[in-house]
N, CA, C and O of each residue as an XYZ file, in Angstrom:
932
protein
N      -9.518    -27.128    -11.455
C      -9.677    -25.723    -11.845
C      -9.644    -25.598    -13.367
O      -8.829    -26.231    -14.037
N     -10.541    -24.773    -13.897
C     -10.569    -24.495    -15.323
C      -9.239    -23.844    -15.736
O      -8.752    -22.948    -15.048
N      -8.651    -24.292    -16.858
C      -7.344    -23.786    -17.276
C      -7.372    -22.299    -17.611
O      -6.397    -21.584    -17.381
N      -8.496    -21.840    -18.156
C      -8.628    -20.406    -18.450
C      -8.584    -19.605    -17.149
O      -7.936    -18.561    -17.075
N      -9.278    -20.103    -16.130
C      -9.258    -19.419    -14.839
C      -7.870    -19.464    -14.204
O      -7.450    -18.504    -13.560
N      -7.162    -20.575    -14.384
C      -5.800    -20.667    -13.851
C      -4.901    -19.620    -14.499
O      -4.095    -18.988    -13.817
N      -5.034    -19.434    -15.802
C      -4.227    -18.429    -16.486
C      -4.595    -17.017    -16.019
O      -3.716    -16.177    -15.826
N      -5.886    -16.761    -15.840
C      -6.317    -15.440    -15.347
C      -5.761    -15.182    -13.948
O      -5.324    -14.076    -13.630
N      -5.787    -16.222    -13.126
C      -5.279    -16.101    -11.759
C      -3.789    -15.793    -11.773
O      -3.328    -14.893    -11.070
N      -3.049    -16.528    -12.561
C      -1.606    -16.318    -12.630
C      -1.256    -14.976    -13.257
O      -0.293    -14.330    -12.843
N      -2.032    -14.550    -14.252
C      -1.782    -13.255    -14.883
C      -1.998    -12.120    -13.890
O      -1.230    -11.159    -13.857
N      -3.036    -12.235    -13.091
C      -3.301    -11.219    -12.079
C      -2.189    -11.144    -11.052
O      -1.781    -10.056    -10.645
N      -1.703    -12.295    -10.637
C      -0.632    -12.322     -9.641
C       0.656    -11.730    -10.212
O       1.379    -11.014     -9.518
N       0.939    -12.032    -11.479
C       2.144    -11.463    -12.107
C       2.048     -9.946    -12.209
O       3.060     -9.252    -12.114
N       0.837     -9.428    -12.402
C       0.623     -7.987    -12.558
C       0.420     -7.274    -11.222
O       0.063     -6.096    -11.204
N       0.638     -7.962    -10.116
C       0.422     -7.412     -8.768
C      -0.998     -6.879     -8.614
O      -1.215     -5.752     -8.172
N      -1.963     -7.724     -8.993
C      -3.368     -7.436     -8.747
C      -3.895     -8.444     -7.725
O      -3.485     -9.605     -7.715
N      -4.806     -7.987     -6.871
C      -5.451     -8.895     -5.934
C      -6.520     -9.675     -6.689
O      -7.406     -9.089     -7.310
N      -6.430    -10.992     -6.630
C      -7.361    -11.847     -7.369
C      -7.884    -12.938     -6.441
O      -7.256    -13.284     -5.441
N      -9.041    -13.463     -6.798
C      -9.682    -14.479     -5.976
C     -10.313    -15.543     -6.866
O     -10.971    -15.227     -7.858
N     -10.106    -16.802     -6.503
C     -10.786    -17.910     -7.164
C     -11.976    -18.304     -6.299
O     -11.809    -18.759     -5.167
N     -13.174    -18.126     -6.839
C     -14.405    -18.452     -6.125
C     -14.919    -19.781     -6.658
O     -15.245    -19.905     -7.839
N     -14.987    -20.777     -5.771
C     -15.421    -22.117     -6.172
C     -16.769    -22.434     -5.541
O     -16.930    -22.360     -4.323
N     -17.732    -22.786     -6.379
C     -19.038    -23.269     -5.912
C     -18.842    -24.722     -5.491
O     -18.657    -25.593     -6.341
N     -18.882    -24.990     -4.191
C     -18.532    -26.301     -3.675
C     -19.613    -27.348     -3.947
O     -19.363    -28.547     -3.822
N     -20.795    -26.902     -4.313
C     -21.858    -27.853     -4.653
C     -21.743    -28.282     -6.114
O     -21.852    -29.466     -6.432
N     -21.522    -27.309     -7.000
C     -21.473    -27.589     -8.433
C     -20.057    -27.913     -8.934
O     -19.893    -28.520     -9.992
N     -19.051    -27.509     -8.177
C     -17.681    -27.756     -8.607
C     -17.180    -26.775     -9.650
O     -16.125    -26.999    -10.243
N     -17.906    -25.698     -9.887
C     -17.492    -24.678    -10.851
C     -16.687    -23.595    -10.144
O     -16.823    -23.407     -8.935
N     -15.851    -22.883    -10.894
C     -15.082    -21.797    -10.294
C     -14.993    -20.615    -11.244
O     -15.247    -20.737    -12.443
N     -14.629    -19.477    -10.689
C     -14.467    -18.255    -11.480
C     -13.460    -17.363    -10.775
O     -13.218    -17.511     -9.578
N     -12.877    -16.436    -11.523
C     -11.869    -15.530    -10.983
C     -12.469    -14.136    -10.848
O     -13.121    -13.632    -11.763
N     -12.238    -13.531     -9.704
C     -12.668    -12.158     -9.452
C     -11.434    -11.322     -9.159
O     -10.582    -11.717     -8.363
N     -11.339    -10.168     -9.802
C     -10.248     -9.229     -9.564
C     -10.748     -8.144     -8.624
O     -11.870     -7.657     -8.765
N      -9.912     -7.767     -7.664
C     -10.326     -6.710     -6.732
C     -10.716     -5.452     -7.509
O      -9.965     -4.970     -8.357
N     -11.900     -4.936     -7.202
C     -12.418     -3.770     -7.905
C     -13.262     -4.119     -9.104
O     -13.877     -3.237     -9.705
N     -13.305     -5.401     -9.471
C     -14.098     -5.845    -10.617
C     -15.527     -6.186    -10.219
O     -15.878     -6.124     -9.041
N     -16.353     -6.548    -11.201
C     -17.750     -6.870    -10.927
C     -17.891     -8.129    -10.077
O     -17.148     -9.097    -10.236
N     -18.869     -8.088     -9.170
C     -19.146     -9.206     -8.268
C     -20.654     -9.356     -8.148
O     -21.375     -8.361     -8.094
N     -21.144    -10.617     -8.104
C     -22.566    -10.845     -7.864
C     -22.975    -10.197     -6.548
O     -22.230    -10.242     -5.569
N     -24.158     -9.596     -6.530
C     -24.616     -8.893     -5.335
C     -24.623     -9.798     -4.111
O     -24.269     -9.364     -3.015
N     -25.020    -11.042     -4.290
C     -25.113    -11.961     -3.150
C     -23.747    -12.242     -2.532
O     -23.644    -12.491     -1.331
N     -22.701    -12.203     -3.351
C     -21.356    -12.520     -2.876
C     -20.536    -11.289     -2.497
O     -19.448    -11.421     -1.938
N     -21.038    -10.115     -2.791
C     -20.215     -8.908     -2.703
C     -19.651     -8.676     -1.303
O     -18.475     -8.335     -1.171
N     -20.452     -8.851     -0.264
C     -19.978     -8.586      1.095
C     -18.886     -9.575      1.500
O     -17.869     -9.178      2.069
N     -19.091    -10.851      1.210
C     -18.094    -11.865      1.568
C     -16.811    -11.666      0.771
O     -15.716    -11.806      1.315
N     -16.936    -11.342     -0.505
C     -15.757    -11.124     -1.343
C     -14.969     -9.915     -0.852
O     -13.742     -9.971     -0.769
N     -15.659     -8.823     -0.525
C     -14.982     -7.616     -0.043
C     -14.238     -7.890      1.259
O     -13.093     -7.467      1.420
N     -14.877     -8.590      2.184
C     -14.238     -8.891      3.468
C     -13.011     -9.763      3.273
O     -12.010     -9.588      3.968
N     -13.076    -10.698      2.337
C     -11.944    -11.592      2.084
C     -10.793    -10.844      1.434
O      -9.634    -11.071      1.782
N     -11.094     -9.953      0.494
C     -10.032     -9.145     -0.110
C      -9.344     -8.288      0.952
O      -8.120     -8.161      0.944
N     -10.121     -7.697      1.868
C      -9.517     -6.824      2.878
C      -8.643     -7.609      3.854
O      -7.556     -7.162      4.219
N      -9.119     -8.776      4.270
C      -8.378     -9.550      5.261
C      -7.203    -10.299      4.654
O      -6.196    -10.534      5.323
N      -7.333    -10.676      3.374
C      -6.303    -11.481      2.741
C      -6.316    -12.933      3.176
O      -5.367    -13.671      2.910
N      -7.387    -13.353      3.847
C      -7.481    -14.725      4.350
C      -8.544    -15.504      3.583
O      -9.702    -15.089      3.526
N      -8.151    -16.631      2.994
C      -9.091    -17.478      2.269
C     -10.016    -18.200      3.253
O      -9.673    -18.391      4.420
N     -11.190    -18.596      2.761
C     -12.113    -19.320      3.612
C     -13.406    -19.631      2.892
O     -13.585    -19.279      1.726
N     -14.312    -20.300      3.602
C     -15.604    -20.679      3.040
C     -16.696    -19.729      3.523
O     -16.572    -19.086      4.565
N     -17.752    -19.661      2.749
C     -18.930    -18.905      3.159
C     -20.163    -19.614      2.609
O     -20.084    -20.350      1.626
N     -21.292    -19.382      3.253
C     -22.554    -19.983      2.829
C     -23.547    -18.872      2.534
O     -23.846    -18.046      3.396
N     -24.056    -18.860      1.309
C     -24.983    -17.815      0.867
C     -26.135    -18.472      0.131
O     -25.931    -19.217     -0.827
N     -27.351    -18.190      0.589
C     -28.555    -18.754     -0.047
C     -28.443    -20.275     -0.187
O     -28.746    -20.845     -1.235
N     -27.998    -20.916      0.907
C     -27.894    -22.370      0.983
C     -26.850    -22.954      0.019
O     -26.836    -24.161     -0.227
N     -25.996    -22.113     -0.512
C     -24.891    -22.575     -1.362
C     -23.577    -22.281     -0.642
O     -23.451    -21.247      0.013
N     -22.595    -23.183     -0.756
C     -21.304    -23.015     -0.095
C     -20.239    -22.685     -1.131
O     -20.166    -23.292     -2.200
N     -19.418    -21.706     -0.778
C     -18.359    -21.253     -1.673
C     -17.032    -21.264     -0.930
O     -16.975    -21.018      0.275
N     -15.965    -21.553     -1.670
C     -14.619    -21.390     -1.131
C     -13.987    -20.200     -1.829
O     -13.889    -20.165     -3.056
N     -13.558    -19.223     -1.037
C     -12.958    -18.000     -1.560
C     -11.447    -18.087     -1.335
O     -10.964    -17.932     -0.213
N     -10.723    -18.334     -2.406
C      -9.263    -18.491     -2.336
C      -8.621    -17.205     -2.843
O      -8.559    -16.969     -4.049
N      -8.146    -16.376     -1.920
C      -7.690    -15.036     -2.278
C      -6.170    -14.989     -2.377
O      -5.460    -15.643     -1.614
N      -5.689    -14.200     -3.334
C      -4.250    -13.997     -3.542
C      -3.996    -12.487     -3.601
O      -4.374    -11.824     -4.567
N      -3.353    -11.954     -2.560
C      -3.015    -10.536     -2.535
C      -1.544    -10.344     -2.903
O      -0.704    -11.153     -2.509
N      -1.220     -9.290     -3.650
C       0.192     -8.995     -3.891
C       0.874     -8.709     -2.554
O       0.253     -8.114     -1.673
N       2.129     -9.114     -2.378
C       2.840     -8.752     -1.148
C       2.854     -7.232     -1.001
O       3.359     -6.546     -1.890
N       2.317     -6.682      0.088
C       2.272     -5.226      0.220
C       3.663     -4.639      0.417
O       4.485     -5.183      1.154
N       3.907     -3.530     -0.247
C       5.192     -2.841     -0.162
C       5.057     -1.593      0.705
O       3.999     -0.966      0.753
N       6.127     -1.250      1.377
C       6.248      0.066      1.999
C       7.503      0.711      1.430
O       8.604      0.175      1.562
N       7.331      1.861      0.798
C       8.461      2.631      0.282
C       8.657      3.828      1.214
O       7.790      4.695      1.321
N       9.791      3.859      1.875
C      10.109      4.932      2.811
C      11.051      5.910      2.126
O      12.127      5.537      1.658
N      10.631      7.162      2.075
C      11.454      8.215      1.474
C      12.173      8.935      2.605
O      11.587      9.757      3.310
N      13.446      8.615      2.767
C      14.222      9.229      3.837
C      14.845      8.198      4.748
O      14.136      7.410      5.374
N      16.166      8.195      4.830
C      16.894      7.243      5.675
C      17.194      7.880      7.024
O      18.352      8.123      7.366
N      16.128      8.148      7.792
C      16.253      8.840      9.073
C      16.079      7.830     10.216
O      15.904      6.634      9.983
N      16.133      8.343     11.468
C      16.020      7.459     12.627
C      14.683      6.713     12.644
O      14.644      5.526     12.967
N      13.602      7.391     12.302
C      12.289      6.744     12.262
C      12.314      5.582     11.277
O      11.747      4.521     11.538
N      12.976      5.794     10.145
C      13.032      4.761      9.103
C      13.749      3.509      9.586
O      13.376      2.397      9.212
N      14.770      3.679     10.408
C      15.503      2.523     10.911
C      14.583      1.586     11.693
O      14.626      0.369     11.515
N      13.758      2.160     12.552
C      12.848      1.352     13.366
C      11.682      0.844     12.517
O      11.310     -0.326     12.594
N      11.114      1.734     11.710
C       9.954      1.373     10.900
C      10.277      0.224      9.951
O       9.460     -0.679      9.775
N      11.451      0.248      9.344
C      11.824     -0.805      8.397
C      11.862     -2.168      9.083
O      11.392     -3.159      8.524
N      12.415     -2.220     10.282
C      12.501     -3.486     10.997
C      11.114     -3.989     11.411
O      10.802     -5.168     11.247
N      10.289     -3.091     11.947
C       8.955     -3.502     12.386
C       8.087     -3.916     11.204
O       7.344     -4.895     11.283
N       8.183     -3.168     10.111
C       7.358     -3.467      8.939
C       7.720     -4.826      8.354
O       6.843     -5.575      7.923
N       9.011     -5.143      8.338
C       9.434     -6.450      7.837
C       8.869     -7.568      8.712
O       8.436     -8.596      8.193
N       8.869     -7.382     10.023
C       8.307     -8.371     10.938
C       6.806     -8.542     10.716
O       6.263     -9.628     10.920
N       6.136     -7.461     10.295
C       4.694     -7.506     10.050
C       4.344     -8.052      8.675
O       3.167     -8.138      8.324
N       5.357     -8.423      7.889
C       5.107     -9.059      6.600
C       5.149     -8.148      5.395
O       4.744     -8.558      4.307
N       5.625     -6.922      5.551
C       5.728     -5.993      4.431
C       7.108     -6.081      3.781
O       8.115     -6.279      4.461
N       7.140     -5.930      2.453
C       8.401     -5.695      1.762
C       8.743     -4.218      1.926
O       7.888     -3.358      1.711
N       9.970     -3.917      2.300
C      10.356     -2.541      2.620
C      11.481     -2.087      1.705
O      12.435     -2.820      1.443
N      11.339     -0.854      1.228
C      12.393     -0.234      0.420
C      12.600      1.185      0.932
O      11.628      1.886      1.213
N      13.840      1.615      1.057
C      14.161      2.968      1.514
C      14.908      3.681      0.403
O      15.848      3.142     -0.181
N      14.470      4.911      0.118
C      15.093      5.724     -0.928
C      15.516      7.057     -0.315
O      14.713      7.734      0.326
N      16.774      7.427     -0.514
C      17.256      8.711     -0.012
C      18.537      9.059     -0.769
O      19.500      8.295     -0.720
N      18.568     10.202     -1.470
C      19.776     10.561     -2.223
C      20.926     11.040     -1.337
O      22.048     11.208     -1.814
N      20.652     11.257     -0.060
C      21.667     11.803      0.839
C      22.551     10.649      1.339
O      22.159      9.899      2.232
N      23.709     10.523      0.770
C      24.569      9.381      1.064
C      25.090      9.381      2.502
O      25.544      8.347      2.991
N      25.032     10.510      3.174
C      25.444     10.537      4.580
C      24.444      9.784      5.452
O      24.806      9.258      6.505
N      23.188      9.733      5.014
C      22.147      9.038      5.761
C      21.930      7.618      5.233
O      21.761      6.676      6.008
N      21.938      7.478      3.915
C      21.607      6.191      3.282
C      22.852      5.314      3.212
O      23.446      5.154      2.146
N      23.243      4.749      4.349
C      24.431      3.898      4.409
C      24.027      2.475      4.787
O      23.106      2.282      5.580
N      24.710      1.478      4.223
C      24.408      0.075      4.564
C      24.576     -0.220      6.049
O      23.889     -1.085      6.592
N      25.490      0.497      6.710
C      25.720      0.259      8.132
C      24.475      0.608      8.962
O      24.186     -0.052      9.961
N      23.746      1.640      8.547
C      22.552      2.056      9.298
C      21.334      1.224      8.938
O      20.368      1.185      9.700
N      21.361      0.552      7.784
C      20.182     -0.189      7.318
C      20.586     -1.580      6.829
O      20.300     -1.961      5.694
N      21.242     -2.313      7.687
C      21.700     -3.653      7.331
C      20.516     -4.555      6.991
O      19.542     -4.645      7.739
N      20.630     -5.222      5.834
C      19.593     -6.160      5.433
C      18.356     -5.531      4.823
O      17.408     -6.243      4.495
N      18.339     -4.212      4.662
C      17.180     -3.500      4.098
C      17.482     -3.079      2.664
O      18.610     -2.703      2.342
N      16.470     -3.145      1.810
C      16.594     -2.682      0.426
C      16.748     -1.159      0.447
O      15.769     -0.434      0.625
N      17.959     -0.689      0.267
C      18.285      0.731      0.388
C      18.851      1.248     -0.919
O      19.758      0.643     -1.490
N      18.314      2.378     -1.401
C      18.786      2.986     -2.646
C      19.180      4.433     -2.369
O      18.338      5.242     -1.977
N      20.442      4.760     -2.569
C      20.931      6.116     -2.351
C      20.861      6.895     -3.664
O      21.873      7.125     -4.325
N      19.637      7.295     -4.022
C      19.430      8.023     -5.277
C      18.147      8.840     -5.142
O      17.418      8.713     -4.158
N      17.881      9.677     -6.138
C      16.699     10.520     -6.106
C      15.451      9.699     -6.434
O      15.483      8.876     -7.349
N      14.368      9.905     -5.714
C      13.131      9.152     -5.973
C      12.657      9.243     -7.417
O      12.163      8.256     -7.963
N      12.797     10.395     -8.041
C      12.325     10.556     -9.416
C      13.030      9.583    -10.354
O      12.443      9.147    -11.344
N      14.268      9.239    -10.060
C      15.003      8.289    -10.889
C      14.699      6.844    -10.486
O      14.525      5.984    -11.349
N      14.634      6.580     -9.198
C      14.404      5.210     -8.719
C      13.027      4.706     -9.135
O      12.879      3.557     -9.551
N      12.021      5.570     -9.021
C      10.646      5.131     -9.277
C      10.342      4.934    -10.757
O       9.312      4.355    -11.103
N      11.221      5.407    -11.631
C      11.051      5.114    -13.054
C      11.240      3.622    -13.316
O      10.512      3.024    -14.108
N      12.219      3.032    -12.646
C      12.533      1.619    -12.859
C      11.721      0.704    -11.949
O      11.451     -0.445    -12.300
N      11.338      1.205    -10.797
C      10.590      0.395     -9.836
C       9.372      1.197     -9.386
O       9.367      1.761     -8.292
N       8.339      1.248    -10.230
C       7.207      2.142     -9.975
C       6.342      1.701     -8.802
O       6.374      0.550     -8.367
N       5.576      2.652     -8.314
C       4.603      2.411     -7.247
C       3.351      1.763     -7.839
O       3.140      1.786     -9.052
N       2.522      1.183     -6.956
C       1.249      0.635     -7.410
C       0.239      0.677     -6.273
O       0.524      1.205     -5.198
N      -0.942      0.116     -6.515
C      -2.049      0.216     -5.555
C      -1.804     -0.556     -4.272
O      -2.513     -0.346     -3.287
N      -0.817     -1.445     -4.256
C      -0.534     -2.238     -3.059
C       0.765     -1.788     -2.403
O       1.473     -2.571     -1.771
N       1.055     -0.490     -2.575
C       2.244      0.130     -1.991
C       1.830      1.253     -1.060
O       0.920      2.024     -1.365
N       2.505      1.342      0.081
C       2.372      2.484      0.993
C       3.610      3.353      0.852
O       4.730      2.844      0.813
N       3.412      4.653      0.776
C       4.534      5.591      0.669
C       4.607      6.416      1.944
O       3.621      7.013      2.376
N       5.792      6.437      2.535
C       6.040      7.169      3.783
C       7.163      8.156      3.512
O       8.301      7.745      3.284
N       6.867      9.448      3.533
C       7.862     10.485      3.242
C       8.273     11.165      4.546
O       7.436     11.762      5.223
N       9.555     11.078      4.902
C       9.981     11.551      6.222
C      11.235     12.421      6.190
O      11.889     12.576      7.222
N      11.594     12.996      5.034
C      12.841     13.771      4.996
C      12.667     15.225      5.424
O      13.641     15.876      5.801
N      11.445     15.740      5.371
C      11.185     17.177      5.607
C      11.702     18.052      4.460
O      11.635     19.278      4.548
N      12.210     17.448      3.396
C      12.787     18.216      2.293
C      11.869     18.086      1.066
O      11.752     17.000      0.500
N      11.218     19.187      0.653
C      10.315     19.114     -0.500
C      10.985     18.601     -1.765
O      10.337     17.956     -2.590
N      12.277     18.880     -1.928
C      12.977     18.439     -3.137
C      13.033     16.909     -3.209
O      13.135     16.335     -4.293
N      12.965     16.261     -2.052
C      13.009     14.799     -2.008
C      11.616     14.206     -1.859
O      11.281     13.227     -2.526
N      10.809     14.789     -0.995
C       9.502     14.202     -0.638
C       8.404     14.432     -1.663
O       7.583     13.543     -1.890
N       8.370     15.614     -2.293
C       7.194     15.995     -3.084
C       6.937     15.071     -4.267
O       5.789     14.708     -4.524
N       7.974     14.687     -4.986
C       7.739     13.845     -6.162
C       7.125     12.499     -5.798
O       6.114     12.125     -6.394
N       7.692     11.744     -4.837
C       7.065     10.451     -4.521
C       5.661     10.586     -3.950
O       4.825      9.710     -4.174
N       5.379     11.662     -3.216
C       4.018     11.866     -2.715
C       3.062     12.059     -3.889
O       1.995     11.448     -3.934
N       3.449     12.910     -4.837
C       2.609     13.136     -6.017
C       2.434     11.855     -6.818
O       1.337     11.569     -7.298
N       3.494     11.089     -6.967
C       3.434      9.842     -7.719
C       2.535      8.824     -7.013
O       1.826      8.056     -7.663
N       2.572      8.826     -5.685
C       1.711      7.919     -4.916
C       0.241      8.247     -5.129
O      -0.594      7.346     -5.209
N      -0.080      9.532     -5.221
C      -1.465      9.934     -5.488
C      -1.878      9.540     -6.899
O      -2.999      9.082     -7.116
N      -0.981      9.716     -7.852
C      -1.306      9.394     -9.250
C      -1.537      7.894     -9.441
O      -2.413      7.496    -10.209
N      -0.769      7.073     -8.756
C      -0.849      5.631     -8.977
C      -1.821      4.941     -8.034
O      -2.014      3.729     -8.134
N      -2.439      5.683     -7.122
C      -3.442      5.088     -6.242
C      -2.876      4.223     -5.144
O      -3.499      3.227     -4.774
N      -1.712      4.564     -4.604
C      -1.162      3.807     -3.481
C      -2.186      3.737     -2.347
O      -2.917      4.698     -2.105
N      -2.235      2.599     -1.655
C      -3.267      2.434     -0.633
C      -3.012      3.302      0.593
O      -3.914      3.511      1.405
N      -1.784      3.809      0.732
C      -1.466      4.682      1.861
C      -0.434      5.702      1.418
O       0.526      5.371      0.722
N      -0.642      6.954      1.831
C       0.330      8.018      1.588
C       0.446      8.812      2.879
O      -0.550      9.338      3.376
N       1.640      8.902      3.422
C       1.849      9.653      4.653
C       3.091     10.514      4.562
O       4.061     10.151      3.897
N       3.059     11.667      5.238
C       4.201     12.587      5.183
C       4.431     13.204      6.558
O       3.504     13.692      7.204
N       5.682     13.170      6.986
C       6.065     13.720      8.283
C       6.113     15.245      8.208
O       6.446     15.817      7.171
N       5.779     15.884      9.311
C       5.855     17.340      9.357
C       4.738     17.934     10.184
O       3.721     17.286     10.430
N       4.929     19.172     10.613
C       3.910     19.883     11.385
C       2.737     20.240     10.480
O       2.804     20.078      9.261
N       1.669     20.725     11.088
C       0.509     21.146     10.290
C       0.885     22.291      9.351
O       0.393     22.364      8.225
N       1.759     23.185      9.819
C       2.203     24.293      8.953
C       2.988     23.756      7.769
O       2.781     24.182      6.633
N       3.903     22.802      8.041
C       4.688     22.193      6.962
C       3.777     21.477      5.979
O       3.960     21.562      4.764
N       2.787     20.768      6.524
C       1.862     20.026      5.656
C       1.012     20.983      4.824
O       0.715     20.706      3.662
N       0.619     22.118      5.425
C      -0.146     23.109      4.672
C       0.630     23.629      3.477
O       0.071     23.792      2.392
N       1.916     23.890      3.668
C       2.760     24.352      2.564
C       2.894     23.272      1.502
O       2.906     23.558      0.305
N       2.994     22.028      1.955
C       3.080     20.895      1.023
C       1.828     20.815      0.164
O       1.919     20.617     -1.047
N       0.679     20.966      0.768
C      -0.581     20.892      0.025
C      -0.679     21.999     -1.019
O      -1.183     21.777     -2.120
N      -0.198     23.183     -0.675
C      -0.224     24.291     -1.632
C       0.651     23.985     -2.844
O       0.274     24.278     -3.979
N       1.811     23.399     -2.604
C       2.689     23.055     -3.729
C       2.029     22.006     -4.623
O       2.118     22.086     -5.848
N       1.375     21.033     -4.017
C       0.736     19.980     -4.802
C      -0.498     20.502     -5.543
O      -0.800     20.039     -6.644
N      -1.206     21.455     -4.950
C      -2.333     22.071     -5.668
C      -1.837     22.754     -6.939
O      -2.507     22.726     -7.972
N      -0.668     23.361     -6.853
C      -0.107     24.034     -8.023
C       0.254     23.031     -9.119
O       0.398     23.405    -10.283
N       0.400     21.751     -8.745
C       0.656     20.705     -9.733
C      -0.635     20.129    -10.295
O      -0.601     19.254    -11.161
N      -1.774     20.615     -9.806
C      -3.048     20.191    -10.373
C      -3.846     19.197     -9.552
O      -4.881     18.717    -10.014
N      -3.396     18.873     -8.349
C      -4.144     17.926     -7.526
C      -5.341     18.611     -6.874
O      -5.256     19.758     -6.436
N      -6.446     17.893     -6.819
C      -7.664     18.421     -6.209
C      -7.618     18.240     -4.694
O      -6.798     17.485     -4.173
N      -8.514     18.947     -3.993
C      -8.581     18.797     -2.540
C      -8.950     17.371     -2.161
O      -8.477     16.856     -1.147
N      -9.785     16.734     -2.960
C     -10.147     15.350     -2.683
C      -8.952     14.424     -2.757
O      -8.793     13.540     -1.915
N      -8.111     14.622     -3.759
C      -6.902     13.804     -3.889
C      -5.932     14.079     -2.744
O      -5.336     13.154     -2.192
N      -5.779     15.350     -2.391
C      -4.845     15.722     -1.331
C      -5.297     15.223      0.034
O      -4.475     15.016      0.926
N      -6.600     15.030      0.200
C      -7.119     14.530      1.469
C      -6.639     13.109      1.762
O      -6.747     12.643      2.896
N      -6.115     12.425      0.761
C      -5.608     11.065      0.952
C      -4.251     11.053      1.667
O      -3.806     10.009      2.143
N      -3.606     12.201      1.737
C      -2.296     12.258      2.395
C      -2.502     12.327      3.910
O      -3.206     13.206      4.406
N      -1.899     11.419      4.621
C      -1.933     11.445      6.079
C      -0.820     12.365      6.579
O       0.356     12.002      6.564
N      -1.208     13.547      7.015
C      -0.242     14.501      7.499
C      -0.905     15.423      8.520
O      -1.912     16.050      8.193
N      -0.391     15.530      9.723
C       0.775     14.820     10.236
C       0.589     13.298     10.164
O      -0.531     12.793     10.244
N       1.688     12.595     10.015
C       1.668     11.172      9.756
C       1.424     10.356     11.023
O       1.799     10.769     12.121
N       0.793      9.194     10.859
C       0.661      8.241     11.952
C      -0.612      8.387     12.756
O      -1.254      9.438     12.758
N      -0.969      7.292     13.450
C      -2.119      7.325     14.343
C      -1.852      8.291     15.500
O      -0.711      8.449     15.934
N      -2.903      8.928     15.991
C      -2.774      9.907     17.069
C      -2.695      9.190     18.413
O      -3.686      9.080     19.134
N      -1.478      8.697     18.742
C      -1.286      7.982     20.004
C      -0.347      8.747     20.944
O       0.114      8.201     21.946
N      -0.070      9.998     20.618
C       0.831     10.792     21.445
C       2.282     10.403     21.299
O       3.072     10.622     22.218
N       2.656      9.830     20.163
C       4.028      9.374     19.948
C       5.006     10.547     19.961
O       4.705     11.627     19.452
N       6.189     10.316     20.555
C       7.191     11.385     20.591
C       8.563     10.909     20.130
O       9.241     11.636     19.403
N       8.995      9.719     20.524
C      10.316      9.221     20.120
C      10.237      8.638     18.717
O       9.146      8.326     18.241
N      11.386      8.484     18.041
C      11.371      7.857     16.712
C      10.711      6.490     16.705
O       9.984      6.162     15.766
N      10.949      5.680     17.740
C      10.349      4.347     17.802
C       8.831      4.442     17.940
O       8.102      3.698     17.284
N       8.354      5.348     18.782
C       6.905      5.505     18.964
C       6.249      6.025     17.690
O       5.156      5.587     17.330
N       6.911      6.956     17.008
C       6.368      7.475     15.748
C       6.304      6.354     14.714
O       5.342      6.268     13.951
N       7.323      5.495     14.687
C       7.311      4.359     13.761
C       6.139      3.428     14.045
O       5.506      2.926     13.116
N       5.847      3.192     15.322
C       4.687      2.374     15.698
C       3.405      3.009     15.178
O       2.549      2.326     14.615
N       3.276      4.326     15.371
C       2.074      5.043     14.927
C       1.914      4.969     13.414
O       0.799      4.817     12.915
N       3.018      5.075     12.682
C       2.974      5.016     11.220
C       2.581      3.621     10.756
O       1.706      3.473      9.903
N       3.221      2.598     11.311
C       2.917      1.232     10.889
C       1.467      0.872     11.210
O       0.800      0.208     10.417
N       0.982      1.308     12.371
C      -0.417      1.055     12.711
C      -1.364      1.690     11.708
O      -2.366      1.085     11.328
N      -1.055      2.902     11.277
C      -1.906      3.592     10.306
C      -1.841      2.920      8.937
O      -2.842      2.868      8.222
N      -0.671      2.408      8.571
C      -0.537      1.689      7.298
C      -1.380      0.418      7.315
O      -2.095      0.134      6.354
N      -1.298     -0.347      8.401
C      -2.087     -1.575      8.504
C      -3.577     -1.258      8.484
O      -4.360     -1.960      7.845
N      -3.959     -0.205      9.180
C      -5.364      0.217      9.174
C      -5.828      0.541      7.760
O      -6.926      0.154      7.360
N      -4.986      1.258      6.996
C      -5.342      1.614      5.625
C      -5.435      0.382      4.735
O      -6.324      0.296      3.888
N      -4.528     -0.571      4.919
C      -4.530     -1.780      4.102
C      -5.785     -2.602      4.349
O      -6.390     -3.107      3.403
N      -6.176     -2.739      5.591
C      -7.298     -3.604      5.944
C      -8.662     -2.922      5.825
O      -9.694     -3.576      5.970
N      -8.674     -1.631      5.565
C      -9.949     -0.925      5.388
C     -10.059     -0.279      4.015
O     -10.947      0.542      3.784
N      -9.151     -0.647      3.090
C      -9.108     -0.001      1.782
C     -10.387     -0.285      0.981
O     -11.111     -1.245      1.246
N     -10.631      0.569      0.010
C     -11.779      0.403     -0.891
C     -11.479     -0.724     -1.872
O     -10.604     -0.586     -2.727
N     -12.194     -1.831     -1.757
C     -11.964     -2.976     -2.643
C     -12.996     -3.050     -3.750
O     -13.044     -4.028     -4.496
N     -13.829     -2.010     -3.862
C     -14.887     -2.019     -4.886
C     -14.534     -1.197     -6.111
O     -15.140     -1.368     -7.169
N     -13.548     -0.295     -5.980
C     -13.170      0.558     -7.109
C     -12.106     -0.119     -7.940
O     -11.216     -0.766     -7.388
N     -12.173      0.014     -9.262
C     -11.158     -0.599    -10.133
C      -9.778     -0.066     -9.820
O      -9.617      1.126     -9.557
N      -8.772     -0.942     -9.846
C      -7.383     -0.557     -9.616
C      -6.720     -0.266    -10.959
O      -7.016     -0.900    -11.971
N      -5.817      0.711    -10.938
C      -5.120      1.074    -12.173
C      -4.173     -0.014    -12.629
O      -3.734     -0.849    -11.839
N      -3.858      0.007    -13.943
C      -2.896     -0.953    -14.486
C      -1.481     -0.535    -14.164
O      -0.533     -1.223    -14.541
């Protein structure tokens, strides 16, 4: 591997960017592609599919063989609210390979006993996210029903381009949420990115079933995300 390409690859990984080393197996040359960056038209479909799946592999295009070695940042799920749904969702998400963090300033809910082994922060999201910001490979799940807690991380998720944004609540609750966010300057197009009511429509009713619906929707968003648009720094 070219040393310049190795440095680009490592720099991208340090910055939590999805990067790919494309090697021409006939010529022995390689190059680095960043998700959302320019791609040769002939390779664009294969590169996009590889970024979405996160699985490296070979492809043959115009009688040339390429090895696509992809490196995705470990996807994060930030759950706002230490509620019953969060208890189940955190465990399932960890099993599915996600890094999970729970934020809730309500110390009666955010206790180590209820979330053993989970990254739990009993503080306000506005303070926590200053030190540990969101990014394009983060999903935000807001489940407190309290605008004072939920609204800031939802707005921050829209600003930073998180691949998934979901919020618990009825359609009436979600309508009120959208009005508050419009007053902060968000467009209807930006607000359309919020999944509310949250989760896939599978008729879920119990906290465990709702957690399944949420995790399914997060995985769907991760694997179908737009890999052609530039990601923010």
